[in-house]
Steps between C-alpha positions, in 0.01 A plus 500: 500500500392824334753474218410149391207590276704727274799266515271224377387724216859567394571127513207421268601771254861381510395140441299581188769736370770239548281237335457715190873573483599135527242402240669734253837324533595208276525224763707267281755776436530578872547131577784465253672817616515392866566131427171386649431132433147401600565127460795509741331715764430282802239576763571425864346500845668560831404511866642760737531510879659774704469777755493877499346813641403861459727800543414851621181567696354166396809320628475665841150359544555152357752216524662299219291207384505193274405497133402240242481549126439324169637639174472418130794612290653487154843572350426631148857623457829367632559781750148633550199334661159591638284360777155548647393371837301503821645557846344482845656634819410531868632806684437486877383827654743627766284754680431494876155645435410180312466148642765241420443285193358772277658551158486645152459250215645616170385343169701610198482464122791624293718473191879531485755527219839342582838548333816300562761279329563127531846432650702204633426261214152648467398371842481828692292808419538816709229751412331827581136580436229764513126492454156609615253351745201551723425371848186467706565537874244331725496583871390240757180582686666579833703784348242674285456787745840648415583320174300475179494284188689662214600468133863588431683560173855363488819532296707188582879508456683169532847345498555127508691192400367184331685170466397257226545134594405402144280630219187448711575567868638805677522655847593847613489786745364852465485832680224739400429859595150619422431872475144548625245763396163581654569341840221599740444185710658655813405867460296496821757297693794730416342804663617715207246374249778386269626145443850504353747228412585231248542121511821295516480122446743209471398167348624163378353350181478161336340424166513350156473574127305297247 
């Protein structure tokens, strides 16, 4: 938690610096160079359901749990897209010092850039992706003696496959590995004062473009 104030400062400085740099670029020239066509860019929504769990110290103290997510995405270029979404997940606590039924609830906001070609008559898109995100971990009341609420920075890495039924509807599957920073929710529970580990999730998606 101690590093977050100066990390926030760097983020603000970076945001304003990036904003000034982008403002200095001729947007129409960039669009023509990368074949961006605003009129043909379609926005979509998809719902995600899956399961996953923590690795490392966090994984030893919790069990895999279900997740639900909603994502808005766009495909500005043929082989490159971007998405932003919300994800919620319940991770049961697996600790004999804690009563049954207690859990960690993870609420995540993130953005992801995806790259991948259309194959098989432009029906199938395998892709890989990377992005940034942040999660709030909320501990149920019965576990707050050993576990604490936490804010975690994330770098999500993803690999998946989407199938387009037509121009509007698609379904797919995805595996994501999230590298976590600033994890402290189980520092007391570990006995070492250090919560390590990352997050591995698997999900199925269904959505549409309009």
